[in-house]
PDB file of N, H, CA, C and O in Angstrom:
ATOM      1  N   MET A   1     132.956  54.868 164.042  1.00  0.00           N
ATOM      2  CA  MET A   1     132.020  55.983 163.981  1.00  0.00           C
ATOM      3  C   MET A   1     130.802  55.724 164.866  1.00  0.00           C
ATOM      4  O   MET A   1     130.334  56.624 165.564  1.00  0.00           O
ATOM      5  N   VAL A   2     130.294  54.497 164.836  1.00  0.00           N
ATOM      6  H   VAL A   2     130.675  53.766 164.270  1.00  0.00           H
ATOM      7  CA  VAL A   2     129.136  54.164 165.663  1.00  0.00           C
ATOM      8  C   VAL A   2     129.504  54.246 167.141  1.00  0.00           C
ATOM      9  O   VAL A   2     128.722  54.733 167.957  1.00  0.00           O
ATOM     10  N   GLU A   3     130.704  53.766 167.480  1.00  0.00           N
ATOM     11  H   GLU A   3     131.339  53.370 166.818  1.00  0.00           H
ATOM     12  CA  GLU A   3     131.134  53.818 168.876  1.00  0.00           C
ATOM     13  C   GLU A   3     131.262  55.258 169.352  1.00  0.00           C
ATOM     14  O   GLU A   3     130.927  55.570 170.495  1.00  0.00           O
ATOM     15  N   GLN A   4     131.746  56.132 168.481  1.00  0.00           N
ATOM     16  H   GLN A   4     132.018  55.878 167.553  1.00  0.00           H
ATOM     17  CA  GLN A   4     131.870  57.542 168.856  1.00  0.00           C
ATOM     18  C   GLN A   4     130.503  58.170 169.073  1.00  0.00           C
ATOM     19  O   GLN A   4     130.305  58.915 170.033  1.00  0.00           O
ATOM     20  N   SER A   5     129.557  57.875 168.187  1.00  0.00           N
ATOM     21  H   SER A   5     129.717  57.270 167.407  1.00  0.00           H
ATOM     22  CA  SER A   5     128.237  58.479 168.321  1.00  0.00           C
ATOM     23  C   SER A   5     127.514  57.929 169.546  1.00  0.00           C
ATOM     24  O   SER A   5     126.816  58.671 170.236  1.00  0.00           O
ATOM     25  N   LEU A   6     127.674  56.632 169.822  1.00  0.00           N
ATOM     26  H   LEU A   6     128.241  56.029 169.261  1.00  0.00           H
ATOM     27  CA  LEU A   6     127.039  56.070 171.017  1.00  0.00           C
ATOM     28  C   LEU A   6     127.700  56.579 172.284  1.00  0.00           C
ATOM     29  O   LEU A   6     127.038  56.742 173.309  1.00  0.00           O
ATOM     30  N   GLY A   7     128.998  56.830 172.223  1.00  0.00           N
ATOM     31  H   GLY A   7     129.536  56.698 171.391  1.00  0.00           H
ATOM     32  CA  GLY A   7     129.707  57.345 173.386  1.00  0.00           C
ATOM     33  C   GLY A   7     129.365  58.780 173.699  1.00  0.00           C
ATOM     34  O   GLY A   7     129.499  59.217 174.842  1.00  0.00           O
ATOM     35  N   SER A   8     128.923  59.522 172.695  1.00  0.00           N
ATOM     36  H   SER A   8     128.814  59.166 171.766  1.00  0.00           H
ATOM     37  CA  SER A   8     128.635  60.940 172.915  1.00  0.00           C
ATOM     38  C   SER A   8     127.161  61.217 173.169  1.00  0.00           C
ATOM     39  O   SER A   8     126.753  62.378 173.198  1.00  0.00           O
ATOM     40  N   ILE A   9     126.353  60.174 173.353  1.00  0.00           N
ATOM     41  H   ILE A   9     126.684  59.231 173.329  1.00  0.00           H
ATOM     42  CA  ILE A   9     124.934  60.391 173.638  1.00  0.00           C
ATOM     43  C   ILE A   9     124.796  61.086 174.984  1.00  0.00           C
ATOM     44  O   ILE A   9     125.393  60.668 175.976  1.00  0.00           O
ATOM     45  N   GLY A  10     124.022  62.127 175.006  1.00  0.00           N
ATOM     46  H   GLY A  10     123.537  62.466 174.200  1.00  0.00           H
ATOM     47  CA  GLY A  10     123.780  62.843 176.242  1.00  0.00           C
ATOM     48  C   GLY A  10     124.815  63.887 176.572  1.00  0.00           C
ATOM     49  O   GLY A  10     124.672  64.583 177.577  1.00  0.00           O
ATOM     50  N   GLN A  11     125.839  64.024 175.780  1.00  0.00           N
ATOM     51  H   GLN A  11     125.955  63.459 174.963  1.00  0.00           H
ATOM     52  CA  GLN A  11     126.860  65.022 176.035  1.00  0.00           C
ATOM     53  C   GLN A  11     126.601  66.249 175.174  1.00  0.00           C
ATOM     54  O   GLN A  11     126.164  66.142 174.028  1.00  0.00           O
ATOM     55  N   VAL A  12     126.871  67.397 175.736  1.00  0.00           N
ATOM     56  H   VAL A  12     127.226  67.485 176.667  1.00  0.00           H
ATOM     57  CA  VAL A  12     126.825  68.621 174.945  1.00  0.00           C
ATOM     58  C   VAL A  12     128.178  68.737 174.266  1.00  0.00           C
ATOM     59  O   VAL A  12     129.216  68.824 174.922  1.00  0.00           O
ATOM     60  N   LYS A  13     128.149  68.738 172.969  1.00  0.00           N
ATOM     61  H   LYS A  13     127.306  68.668 172.435  1.00  0.00           H
ATOM     62  CA  LYS A  13     129.388  68.663 172.201  1.00  0.00           C
ATOM     63  C   LYS A  13     129.699  70.029 171.610  1.00  0.00           C
ATOM     64  O   LYS A  13     128.824  70.686 171.045  1.00  0.00           O
ATOM     65  N   GLU A  14     130.937  70.446 171.744  1.00  0.00           N
ATOM     66  H   GLU A  14     131.647  69.912 172.203  1.00  0.00           H
ATOM     67  CA  GLU A  14     131.358  71.712 171.157  1.00  0.00           C
ATOM     68  C   GLU A  14     131.771  71.461 169.720  1.00  0.00           C
ATOM     69  O   GLU A  14     132.665  70.659 169.450  1.00  0.00           O
ATOM     70  N   VAL A  15     131.108  72.160 168.790  1.00  0.00           N
ATOM     71  H   VAL A  15     130.382  72.811 169.009  1.00  0.00           H
ATOM     72  CA  VAL A  15     131.394  71.945 167.374  1.00  0.00           C
ATOM     73  C   VAL A  15     132.129  73.160 166.829  1.00  0.00           C
ATOM     74  O   VAL A  15     131.878  74.291 167.245  1.00  0.00           O
ATOM     75  N   PHE A  16     133.028  72.917 165.906  1.00  0.00           N
ATOM     76  H   PHE A  16     133.232  71.998 165.568  1.00  0.00           H
ATOM     77  CA  PHE A  16     133.846  73.982 165.343  1.00  0.00           C
ATOM     78  C   PHE A  16     133.541  74.232 163.871  1.00  0.00           C
ATOM     79  O   PHE A  16     133.654  75.362 163.395  1.00  0.00           O
ATOM     80  N   THR A  17     133.153  73.180 163.149  1.00  0.00           N
ATOM     81  H   THR A  17     133.061  72.262 163.537  1.00  0.00           H
ATOM     82  CA  THR A  17     132.913  73.345 161.721  1.00  0.00           C
ATOM     83  C   THR A  17     131.487  72.944 161.388  1.00  0.00           C
ATOM     84  O   THR A  17     130.801  72.314 162.193  1.00  0.00           O
ATOM     85  N   LEU A  18     131.053  73.313 160.202  1.00  0.00           N
ATOM     86  H   LEU A  18     131.610  73.825 159.548  1.00  0.00           H
ATOM     87  CA  LEU A  18     129.713  72.952 159.742  1.00  0.00           C
ATOM     88  C   LEU A  18     129.565  71.442 159.598  1.00  0.00           C
ATOM     89  O   LEU A  18     128.498  70.889 159.865  1.00  0.00           O
ATOM     90  N   VAL A  19     130.635  70.780 159.176  1.00  0.00           N
ATOM     91  H   VAL A  19     131.501  71.229 158.959  1.00  0.00           H
ATOM     92  CA  VAL A  19     130.582  69.328 159.007  1.00  0.00           C
ATOM     93  C   VAL A  19     130.415  68.644 160.363  1.00  0.00           C
ATOM     94  O   VAL A  19     129.632  67.702 160.488  1.00  0.00           O
ATOM     95  N   ASP A  20     131.140  69.109 161.371  1.00  0.00           N
ATOM     96  H   ASP A  20     131.775  69.875 161.269  1.00  0.00           H
ATOM     97  CA  ASP A  20     130.966  68.542 162.715  1.00  0.00           C
ATOM     98  C   ASP A  20     129.543  68.749 163.216  1.00  0.00           C
ATOM     99  O   ASP A  20     128.941  67.848 163.799  1.00  0.00           O
ATOM    100  N   PHE A  21     129.015  69.937 162.985  1.00  0.00           N
ATOM    101  H   PHE A  21     129.504  70.670 162.511  1.00  0.00           H
ATOM    102  CA  PHE A  21     127.651  70.243 163.402  1.00  0.00           C
ATOM    103  C   PHE A  21     126.662  69.335 162.684  1.00  0.00           C
ATOM    104  O   PHE A  21     125.745  68.805 163.310  1.00  0.00           O
ATOM    105  N   TYR A  22     126.836  69.148 161.380  1.00  0.00           N
ATOM    106  H   TYR A  22     127.581  69.578 160.871  1.00  0.00           H
ATOM    107  CA  TYR A  22     125.935  68.299 160.601  1.00  0.00           C
ATOM    108  C   TYR A  22     125.977  66.857 161.094  1.00  0.00           C
ATOM    109  O   TYR A  22     124.934  66.216 161.223  1.00  0.00           O
ATOM    110  N   GLN A  23     127.172  66.345 161.368  1.00  0.00           N
ATOM    111  H   GLN A  23     128.019  66.866 161.263  1.00  0.00           H
ATOM    112  CA  GLN A  23     127.282  64.965 161.838  1.00  0.00           C
ATOM    113  C   GLN A  23     126.643  64.797 163.214  1.00  0.00           C
ATOM    114  O   GLN A  23     126.017  63.773 163.490  1.00  0.00           O
ATOM    115  N   TYR A  24     126.800  65.792 164.069  1.00  0.00           N
ATOM    116  H   TYR A  24     127.309  66.624 163.844  1.00  0.00           H
ATOM    117  CA  TYR A  24     126.181  65.719 165.400  1.00  0.00           C
ATOM    118  C   TYR A  24     124.659  65.737 165.299  1.00  0.00           C
ATOM    119  O   TYR A  24     123.983  64.943 165.953  1.00  0.00           O
ATOM    120  N   ILE A  25     124.122  66.638 164.483  1.00  0.00           N
ATOM    121  H   ILE A  25     124.672  67.283 163.951  1.00  0.00           H
ATOM    122  CA  ILE A  25     122.676  66.733 164.318  1.00  0.00           C
ATOM    123  C   ILE A  25     122.129  65.470 163.657  1.00  0.00           C
ATOM    124  O   ILE A  25     121.041  65.009 164.001  1.00  0.00           O
ATOM    125  N   LYS A  26     122.879  64.910 162.711  1.00  0.00           N
ATOM    126  H   LYS A  26     123.764  65.284 162.431  1.00  0.00           H
ATOM    127  CA  LYS A  26     122.446  63.686 162.036  1.00  0.00           C
ATOM    128  C   LYS A  26     122.347  62.538 163.043  1.00  0.00           C
ATOM    129  O   LYS A  26     121.405  61.748 162.985  1.00  0.00           O
ATOM    130  N   GLY A  27     123.291  62.441 163.947  1.00  0.00           N
ATOM    131  H   GLY A  27     124.056  63.083 163.994  1.00  0.00           H
ATOM    132  CA  GLY A  27     123.231  61.401 164.967  1.00  0.00           C
ATOM    133  C   GLY A  27     122.038  61.560 165.880  1.00  0.00           C
ATOM    134  O   GLY A  27     121.373  60.582 166.220  1.00  0.00           O
ATOM    135  N   VAL A  28     121.762  62.798 166.282  1.00  0.00           N
ATOM    136  H   VAL A  28     122.303  63.593 166.005  1.00  0.00           H
ATOM    137  CA  VAL A  28     120.595  63.067 167.131  1.00  0.00           C
ATOM    138  C   VAL A  28     119.319  62.734 166.370  1.00  0.00           C
ATOM    139  O   VAL A  28     118.383  62.171 166.940  1.00  0.00           O
ATOM    140  N   GLU A  29     119.276  63.079 165.085  1.00  0.00           N
ATOM    141  H   GLU A  29     120.035  63.536 164.623  1.00  0.00           H
ATOM    142  CA  GLU A  29     118.092  62.798 164.271  1.00  0.00           C
ATOM    143  C   GLU A  29     117.848  61.295 164.164  1.00  0.00           C
ATOM    144  O   GLU A  29     116.703  60.850 164.233  1.00  0.00           O
ATOM    145  N   TYR A  30     118.910  60.511 163.999  1.00  0.00           N
ATOM    146  H   TYR A  30     119.841  60.873 163.943  1.00  0.00           H
ATOM    147  CA  TYR A  30     118.743  59.060 163.932  1.00  0.00           C
ATOM    148  C   TYR A  30     118.174  58.518 165.237  1.00  0.00           C
ATOM    149  O   TYR A  30     117.324  57.628 165.219  1.00  0.00           O
ATOM    150  N   LEU A  31     118.626  59.036 166.351  1.00  0.00           N
ATOM    151  H   LEU A  31     119.317  59.760 166.366  1.00  0.00           H
ATOM    152  CA  LEU A  31     118.090  58.579 167.637  1.00  0.00           C
ATOM    153  C   LEU A  31     116.614  58.921 167.777  1.00  0.00           C
ATOM    154  O   LEU A  31     115.834  58.115 168.284  1.00  0.00           O
ATOM    155  N   ILE A  32     116.225  60.116 167.328  1.00  0.00           N
ATOM    156  H   ILE A  32     116.858  60.771 166.915  1.00  0.00           H
ATOM    157  CA  ILE A  32     114.814  60.509 167.372  1.00  0.00           C
ATOM    158  C   ILE A  32     113.984  59.585 166.484  1.00  0.00           C
ATOM    159  O   ILE A  32     112.894  59.165 166.873  1.00  0.00           O
ATOM    160  N   CYS A  33     114.497  59.268 165.290  1.00  0.00           N
ATOM    161  H   CYS A  33     115.382  59.610 164.974  1.00  0.00           H
ATOM    162  CA  CYS A  33     113.774  58.373 164.372  1.00  0.00           C
ATOM    163  C   CYS A  33     113.605  56.983 164.972  1.00  0.00           C
ATOM    164  O   CYS A  33     112.523  56.401 164.889  1.00  0.00           O
ATOM    165  N   VAL A  34     114.648  56.453 165.566  1.00  0.00           N
ATOM    166  H   VAL A  34     115.526  56.925 165.634  1.00  0.00           H
ATOM    167  CA  VAL A  34     114.558  55.119 166.180  1.00  0.00           C
ATOM    168  C   VAL A  34     113.535  55.134 167.316  1.00  0.00           C
ATOM    169  O   VAL A  34     112.733  54.210 167.446  1.00  0.00           O
ATOM    170  N   ALA A  35     113.566  56.181 168.134  1.00  0.00           N
ATOM    171  H   ALA A  35     114.218  56.932 168.028  1.00  0.00           H
ATOM    172  CA  ALA A  35     112.597  56.279 169.230  1.00  0.00           C
ATOM    173  C   ALA A  35     111.170  56.355 168.689  1.00  0.00           C
ATOM    174  O   ALA A  35     110.261  55.750 169.257  1.00  0.00           O
ATOM    175  N   PHE A  36     110.966  57.093 167.597  1.00  0.00           N
ATOM    176  H   PHE A  36     111.704  57.584 167.135  1.00  0.00           H
ATOM    177  CA  PHE A  36     109.633  57.208 167.019  1.00  0.00           C
ATOM    178  C   PHE A  36     109.169  55.872 166.443  1.00  0.00           C
ATOM    179  O   PHE A  36     108.024  55.471 166.648  1.00  0.00           O
ATOM    180  N   PHE A  37     110.060  55.180 165.718  1.00  0.00           N
ATOM    181  H   PHE A  37     110.990  55.507 165.551  1.00  0.00           H
ATOM    182  CA  PHE A  37     109.677  53.917 165.096  1.00  0.00           C
ATOM    183  C   PHE A  37     109.398  52.832 166.131  1.00  0.00           C
ATOM    184  O   PHE A  37     108.658  51.890 165.849  1.00  0.00           O
ATOM    185  N   ILE A  38     109.968  52.948 167.305  1.00  0.00           N
ATOM    186  H   ILE A  38     110.568  53.714 167.534  1.00  0.00           H
ATOM    187  CA  ILE A  38     109.663  52.000 168.375  1.00  0.00           C
ATOM    188  C   ILE A  38     108.431  52.447 169.149  1.00  0.00           C
ATOM    189  O   ILE A  38     107.574  51.633 169.496  1.00  0.00           O
ATOM    190  N   GLY A  39     108.349  53.749 169.417  1.00  0.00           N
ATOM    191  H   GLY A  39     109.044  54.410 169.136  1.00  0.00           H
ATOM    192  CA  GLY A  39     107.271  54.259 170.267  1.00  0.00           C
ATOM    193  C   GLY A  39     105.919  54.342 169.594  1.00  0.00           C
ATOM    194  O   GLY A  39     104.900  54.084 170.233  1.00  0.00           O
ATOM    195  N   PHE A  40     105.882  54.697 168.316  1.00  0.00           N
ATOM    196  H   PHE A  40     106.710  54.907 167.796  1.00  0.00           H
ATOM    197  CA  PHE A  40     104.587  54.880 167.662  1.00  0.00           C
ATOM    198  C   PHE A  40     103.771  53.596 167.571  1.00  0.00           C
ATOM    199  O   PHE A  40     102.581  53.630 167.886  1.00  0.00           O
ATOM    200  N   PRO A  41     104.348  52.455 167.153  1.00  0.00           N
ATOM    201  CA  PRO A  41     103.531  51.232 167.123  1.00  0.00           C
ATOM    202  C   PRO A  41     103.007  50.831 168.503  1.00  0.00           C
ATOM    203  O   PRO A  41     101.885  50.338 168.628  1.00  0.00           O
ATOM    204  N   ILE A  42     103.819  51.043 169.531  1.00  0.00           N
ATOM    205  H   ILE A  42     104.730  51.443 169.429  1.00  0.00           H
ATOM    206  CA  ILE A  42     103.360  50.732 170.887  1.00  0.00           C
ATOM    207  C   ILE A  42     102.198  51.639 171.267  1.00  0.00           C
ATOM    208  O   ILE A  42     101.208  51.177 171.833  1.00  0.00           O
ATOM    209  N   PHE A  43     102.314  52.922 170.960  1.00  0.00           N
ATOM    210  H   PHE A  43     103.118  53.298 170.500  1.00  0.00           H
ATOM    211  CA  PHE A  43     101.248  53.869 171.262  1.00  0.00           C
ATOM    212  C   PHE A  43      99.991  53.542 170.467  1.00  0.00           C
ATOM    213  O   PHE A  43      98.885  53.627 171.000  1.00  0.00           O
ATOM    214  N   TYR A  44     100.145  53.167 169.190  1.00  0.00           N
ATOM    215  H   TYR A  44     101.043  53.098 168.757  1.00  0.00           H
ATOM    216  CA  TYR A  44      99.005  52.823 168.347  1.00  0.00           C
ATOM    217  C   TYR A  44      98.278  51.590 168.899  1.00  0.00           C
ATOM    218  O   TYR A  44      97.050  51.562 168.968  1.00  0.00           O
ATOM    219  N   ARG A  45      99.053  50.576 169.288  1.00  0.00           N
ATOM    220  H   ARG A  45     100.052  50.599 169.232  1.00  0.00           H
ATOM    221  CA  ARG A  45      98.434  49.370 169.843  1.00  0.00           C
ATOM    222  C   ARG A  45      97.709  49.683 171.148  1.00  0.00           C
ATOM    223  O   ARG A  45      96.650  49.119 171.422  1.00  0.00           O
ATOM    224  N   TYR A  46      98.280  50.586 171.960  1.00  0.00           N
ATOM    225  H   TYR A  46      99.141  51.044 171.737  1.00  0.00           H
ATOM    226  CA  TYR A  46      97.630  50.985 173.207  1.00  0.00           C
ATOM    227  C   TYR A  46      96.288  51.654 172.918  1.00  0.00           C
ATOM    228  O   TYR A  46      95.284  51.333 173.555  1.00  0.00           O
ATOM    229  N   LEU A  47      96.268  52.582 171.959  1.00  0.00           N
ATOM    230  H   LEU A  47      97.083  52.842 171.442  1.00  0.00           H
ATOM    231  CA  LEU A  47      95.019  53.260 171.617  1.00  0.00           C
ATOM    232  C   LEU A  47      94.009  52.293 171.011  1.00  0.00           C
ATOM    233  O   LEU A  47      92.827  52.335 171.353  1.00  0.00           O
ATOM    234  N   HIS A  48      94.465  51.428 170.116  1.00  0.00           N
ATOM    235  H   HIS A  48      95.425  51.394 169.839  1.00  0.00           H
ATOM    236  CA  HIS A  48      93.583  50.483 169.446  1.00  0.00           C
ATOM    237  C   HIS A  48      92.995  49.493 170.448  1.00  0.00           C
ATOM    238  O   HIS A  48      91.806  49.180 170.387  1.00  0.00           O
ATOM    239  N   HIS A  49      93.814  49.007 171.359  1.00  0.00           N
ATOM    240  H   HIS A  49      94.779  49.261 171.408  1.00  0.00           H
ATOM    241  CA  HIS A  49      93.350  48.052 172.366  1.00  0.00           C
ATOM    242  C   HIS A  49      92.327  48.704 173.293  1.00  0.00           C
ATOM    243  O   HIS A  49      91.331  48.081 173.659  1.00  0.00           O
ATOM    244  N   LYS A  50      92.574  49.956 173.671  1.00  0.00           N
ATOM    245  H   LYS A  50      93.383  50.463 173.373  1.00  0.00           H
ATOM    246  CA  LYS A  50      91.650  50.660 174.552  1.00  0.00           C
ATOM    247  C   LYS A  50      90.310  50.878 173.850  1.00  0.00           C
ATOM    248  O   LYS A  50      89.260  50.784 174.487  1.00  0.00           O
ATOM    249  N   GLY A  51      90.331  51.165 172.559  1.00  0.00           N
ATOM    250  H   GLY A  51      91.184  51.241 172.042  1.00  0.00           H
ATOM    251  CA  GLY A  51      89.097  51.349 171.797  1.00  0.00           C
ATOM    252  C   GLY A  51      88.287  50.072 171.718  1.00  0.00           C
ATOM    253  O   GLY A  51      87.058  50.127 171.775  1.00  0.00           O
ATOM    254  N   GLN A  52      88.935  48.917 171.588  1.00  0.00           N
ATOM    255  H   GLN A  52      89.933  48.872 171.542  1.00  0.00           H
ATOM    256  CA  GLN A  52      88.222  47.644 171.542  1.00  0.00           C
ATOM    257  C   GLN A  52      87.573  47.329 172.886  1.00  0.00           C
ATOM    258  O   GLN A  52      86.466  46.793 172.926  1.00  0.00           O
ATOM    259  N   GLU A  53      88.246  47.656 173.981  1.00  0.00           N
ATOM    260  H   GLU A  53      89.145  48.092 173.948  1.00  0.00           H
ATOM    261  CA  GLU A  53      87.660  47.417 175.307  1.00  0.00           C
ATOM    262  C   GLU A  53      86.401  48.251 175.490  1.00  0.00           C
ATOM    263  O   GLU A  53      85.404  47.767 176.026  1.00  0.00           O
ATOM    264  N   THR A  54      86.444  49.507 175.046  1.00  0.00           N
ATOM    265  H   THR A  54      87.254  49.901 174.610  1.00  0.00           H
ATOM    266  CA  THR A  54      85.287  50.388 175.181  1.00  0.00           C
ATOM    267  C   THR A  54      84.118  49.853 174.358  1.00  0.00           C
ATOM    268  O   THR A  54      82.985  49.853 174.838  1.00  0.00           O
ATOM    269  N   LYS A  55      84.365  49.401 173.138  1.00  0.00           N
ATOM    270  H   LYS A  55      85.286  49.401 172.747  1.00  0.00           H
ATOM    271  CA  LYS A  55      83.308  48.840 172.298  1.00  0.00           C
ATOM    272  C   LYS A  55      82.734  47.580 172.923  1.00  0.00           C
ATOM    273  O   LYS A  55      81.522  47.365 172.878  1.00  0.00           O
ATOM    274  N   ALA A  56      83.586  46.743 173.507  1.00  0.00           N
ATOM    275  H   ALA A  56      84.570  46.918 173.544  1.00  0.00           H
ATOM    276  CA  ALA A  56      83.127  45.503 174.125  1.00  0.00           C
ATOM    277  C   ALA A  56      82.249  45.793 175.338  1.00  0.00           C
ATOM    278  O   ALA A  56      81.246  45.115 175.561  1.00  0.00           O
ATOM    279  N   GLN A  57      82.628  46.799 176.119  1.00  0.00           N
ATOM    280  H   GLN A  57      83.443  47.350 175.938  1.00  0.00           H
ATOM    281  CA  GLN A  57      81.819  47.161 177.289  1.00  0.00           C
ATOM    282  C   GLN A  57      80.476  47.748 176.880  1.00  0.00           C
ATOM    283  O   GLN A  57      79.468  47.494 177.539  1.00  0.00           O
ATOM    284  N   GLN A  58      80.447  48.524 175.810  1.00  0.00           N
ATOM    285  H   GLN A  58      81.267  48.730 175.275  1.00  0.00           H
ATOM    286  CA  GLN A  58      79.193  49.132 175.364  1.00  0.00           C
ATOM    287  C   GLN A  58      78.250  48.072 174.803  1.00  0.00           C
ATOM    288  O   GLN A  58      77.034  48.200 174.951  1.00  0.00           O
ATOM    289  N   SER A  59      78.774  47.039 174.167  1.00  0.00           N
ATOM    290  H   SER A  59      79.761  46.935 174.046  1.00  0.00           H
ATOM    291  CA  SER A  59      77.912  46.028 173.580  1.00  0.00           C
ATOM    292  C   SER A  59      77.286  45.142 174.653  1.00  0.00           C
ATOM    293  O   SER A  59      76.237  44.548 174.409  1.00  0.00           O
ATOM    294  N   HIS A  60      77.899  45.036 175.838  1.00  0.00           N
ATOM    295  H   HIS A  60      78.751  45.519 176.037  1.00  0.00           H
ATOM    296  CA  HIS A  60      77.341  44.235 176.920  1.00  0.00           C
ATOM    297  C   HIS A  60      76.196  44.946 177.616  1.00  0.00           C
ATOM    298  O   HIS A  60      75.348  44.288 178.220  1.00  0.00           O
ATOM    299  N   HIS A  61      76.145  46.256 177.550  1.00  0.00           N
ATOM    300  H   HIS A  61      76.833  46.790 177.059  1.00  0.00           H
ATOM    301  CA  HIS A  61      75.100  47.005 178.262  1.00  0.00           C
ATOM    302  C   HIS A  61      73.845  47.098 177.444  1.00  0.00           C
ATOM    303  O   HIS A  61      72.863  47.692 177.886  1.00  0.00           O
TER     304      HIS A  61
END
C-alpha cells in the first residue's frame, strides 16, 4: 500500500468509487501533514532567530 501511494505521487488519478477517492485524498492529506510538520519548525526557528538578531542590534546602539 505504501509503495502504491508513493508511486502515485504527482499523478492525476482517475477514481471510480467513493472508497478510492477517500484513499487518494487521505494519501494527499498525509503528505500535506508531513510537509507541515517539517516546514513549520524550520519556519519558526527562522522567525525566532531573526527576532534575536534584531534585538541584539538594537541593544548595541
